[in-house]
C-alpha positions, 0 to 999 in steps of 0.5 A: 323500391325506386329512388327518390329525386329532386323534382325541380329548382337548383338541385333538380334531378339529383338522386337522393339516398334512401334510409334503409329499413321500415322506419321511414315512409318516403314521399312518392315523387308524384306526390311530392310533385303535387305537394309543391305544385299546390304550394306553388311560387309561395315556397320562395323565401319561405321558412320550412320545418320537416318535422319527421325528416326521414331522408329529408326529401320534402325539406330538400325539395323546398330548399331546391325550389328556393325556400330561405331555410328548412329545419329537419328534426329526426331521431334516428341516427342513420336517417340523420347521416342520410339527411346530411348526405343528401344536403351535401349532395344537393349543395343545400347544406348551408340553408339547412338546420338539422336537429337530432331529436324527437319532434313531439318533444321539439313541439313542446318547446317554446318556438324560437322562430315561426314557419311558413310550412310545417310538414308532418310525415311521421311513421304510420298508424301510431296517431303521431300526426294527430299529436303533432298537429295538436301540439301546433294547434296548442302553440300556433306561433309555430306557424307564421300568419298564412302558414300551413301544417301539412300532414302526409297520412295514409287515408285509413289514418285520417280522423277529424281533429278537434282544434282550436287554432288551426282549420283544415283547408284542403285534402288531396288523395294520391293512391294510399297517400293523403295530404291534409292542409291546415291553417290559422283561420282569418289569417 
């Protein structure tokens, strides 16, 4: 598998370490580039949550492009080491918070802060993305007004979700990756 890089910003071109094994599904560079083209300049000064941290690639890209802060949630000890190494290599560690824990358990707690973007990219085919989205929907204060919850899934995983506080506003398919964008309506 080819390596992943930071596409733009202060850490542009830096190669990121990968998490060995099958436990993570890193975002392809072209999908990450498309994602941040969709977000655009709104990433500047944003507060970003990378729920299933993996390599940390998405949150690191957000920081490199000017996000004020990024929080990474990850359970795997090796992945946590990779996130820390990647943050150090990109010199973005001061703007990052890395939490060892389960993303779904994290979302059960009362939010300490609200986020502008919550990135949901769990392991495939376990329905975890839908559970995470349902938890954010149940406590919409996880998202700032105008904030987005973004799920990265295989298109075969997609199913319409019954939500009270969030609405699907866009979907983009890139090969075997589907990005689903949700926001609070009327915000």
